[in-house]
C-alpha positions in Angstrom: 21.6 -6.3 -18.7 23.8 -7.5 -16.0 24.2 -4.6 -13.4 26.4 -5.1 -10.2 26.1 -3.4 -7.1 29.2 -2.1 -5.9 28.1 -0.6 -2.4 25.2 1.0 -0.4 25.4 3.3 2.4 22.8 5.0 4.4 22.1 8.5 3.0 19.3 9.5 5.3 17.6 8.0 8.4 14.3 9.7 9.6 10.5 8.8 9.0 11.9 7.3 5.7 15.1 5.6 5.0 17.1 6.6 1.8 20.3 4.5 0.8 22.9 5.7 -1.8 23.6 2.6 -3.9 26.3 2.4 -6.5 26.0 0.1 -9.6 28.3 -0.8 -12.3 26.4 -0.9 -15.5 26.9 -3.8 -18.3 29.4 -1.3 -20.4 31.3 -0.8 -17.3 30.5 3.0 -16.1 29.0 3.5 -12.7 26.3 5.4 -11.3 24.8 6.2 -7.7 21.2 6.1 -7.0 19.0 7.1 -4.1 17.0 4.1 -3.0 14.1 4.3 -1.0 14.6 1.4 2.0 11.4 0.1 2.5 10.3 -3.5 3.9 7.4 -5.3 3.3 3.7 -3.4 3.1 0.3 -4.9 3.0 -2.8 -3.3 1.2 -6.3 -4.4 0.8 -9.5 -3.8 -1.4 -12.2 -4.0 1.4 -15.8 -4.7 0.1 -18.9 -4.8 2.2 -21.6 -7.5 1.4 -23.2 -5.2 -0.8 -19.9 -4.4 -2.6 -19.3 -0.8 -1.1 -15.5 -0.1 -1.0 -14.3 1.1 2.5 -11.4 3.7 1.9 -9.5 5.5 4.8 -9.6 9.3 3.9 -6.5 11.2 5.2 -3.9 13.8 4.8 -0.8 12.8 2.7 2.2 15.1 3.3 3.8 14.0 -0.1 1.1 15.5 -2.3 0.1 17.7 0.6 -3.6 17.1 0.5 -6.5 15.0 1.7 -6.3 11.5 -0.2 -9.2 8.6 -0.3 -6.9 5.4 0.0 -7.1 1.7 0.5 -6.4 0.6 4.1 -2.6 -0.7 4.5 0.5 -0.4 6.1 3.8 -2.4 7.0 4.1 -5.7 8.2 5.9 -6.5 11.8 8.8 -8.4 11.7 7.9 -11.9 11.6 4.1 -11.0 11.0 1.9 -13.3 8.7 1.1 -11.0 5.8 -2.8 -12.0 6.1 -2.8 -11.2 9.8 -0.8 -8.0 8.9 -3.7 -6.6 6.6 -6.4 -7.8 8.9 -4.6 -6.0 11.6 -4.3 -2.9 9.3 -7.7 -2.9 8.2 -9.3 -3.0 11.7 -6.9 -0.3 13.2 -7.7 2.1 10.2 -11.4 1.5 9.4 -12.8 -0.7 12.3 -13.7 -3.4 9.5 -13.0 -7.2 9.4 -13.8 -9.3 6.3 -12.9 -12.6 4.6 -9.4 -11.9 3.4 -7.8 -13.2 0.0 -4.2 -12.8 -1.2 -4.2 -11.7 -4.7 -0.5 -11.1 -5.5 2.6 -9.0 -5.0 3.7 -5.9 -6.3 6.7 -3.8 -6.5 6.3 -0.2 -4.7 8.4 1.8 -7.1 11.4 1.6 -9.4 13.4 3.2 -6.6 12.3 1.4 -3.6 13.2 -1.8 -2.3 9.7 -2.1 -1.0 7.2 -5.0 -1.8 3.7 -4.9 -1.4 1.1 -7.8 -0.7 -2.2 -7.2 -2.2 -5.4 -8.4 -0.7 -8.8 -8.4 -1.4 -11.6 -8.5 1.8 -15.1 -9.7 1.0 -18.2 -9.2 3.3 -16.6 -6.6 5.4 -18.5 -5.5 8.8 -17.7 -2.9 11.0 -17.0 -4.3 14.6 -15.2 -1.2 16.2 -14.4 2.4 15.7 -10.7 2.9 14.1 -8.0 3.5 16.0 -7.0 7.0 14.6 -3.5 7.5 15.2 -3.0 11.4 16.1 -0.4 11.7 13.7 -2.6 10.3 10.8 -6.2 11.0 11.7 -8.6 8.7 9.5 -12.1 9.4 8.1 -13.7 6.2 6.8 -15.7 6.4 3.5 -17.8 4.0 1.8 -17.9 4.2 -2.1 -20.0 2.4 -4.6 -18.0 0.3 -7.0 -19.0 2.7 -9.7 -17.5 5.3 -7.6 -14.5 3.6 -6.9 -13.8 2.5 -10.4 -13.9 6.4 -11.2 -11.6 7.2 -8.2 -8.9 4.6 -9.4 -9.0 6.5 -12.7 -8.5 9.9 -11.4 -5.0 9.3 -10.1 -5.9 10.2 -6.9 -5.4 6.9 -5.4 -2.1 5.9 -3.9 -2.6 2.3 -4.3 -3.8 1.8 -7.6 -2.2 -1.5 -8.3 -3.9 -3.0 -5.2 -7.4 -1.7 -6.6 -6.8 -3.2 -10.0 -5.6 -6.4 -8.8 -8.3 -6.9 -6.3 -10.9 -5.8 -8.9 -9.6 -8.2 -11.5 -9.3 -11.0 -9.1 -12.8 -10.5 -8.0 -14.0 -10.4 -11.7 -15.3 -6.7 -10.7 -13.0 -4.8 -13.0 
């Protein structure tokens, strides 16, 4: 299973970055793959003191529909990951909480991205969300049971964070 990267070049640069990467397989043949060139992302399962899950409801262009998602986003260069998720949680929802790291995950098999997953407990609203005009967000609260059902629907883009955080908190 010893693959060798032969080359990598930019295939597309826009909102997303795509690279064309050539690999030599263990048997010697080669193939090109399009890889999403993504950096570090952070995502959080935020819970209020009465275990309501705080979600960001927003339109997503990939599936072309409104989704209820866990707060998260990219970490800035040099930014501590815990600080990054605290910033994202506050910007997207207006909430702050006690943040705990629960693990990392691969974003997908054709991505270079890594997601740092967090749990935030005892979240309280301290301000209104910032609401970027390109990504308007409606904050939604779900009970744990409603959130568990939402996880099972396949309509949550950050399923890994949801399961890792619920398991970490013994709430699965």
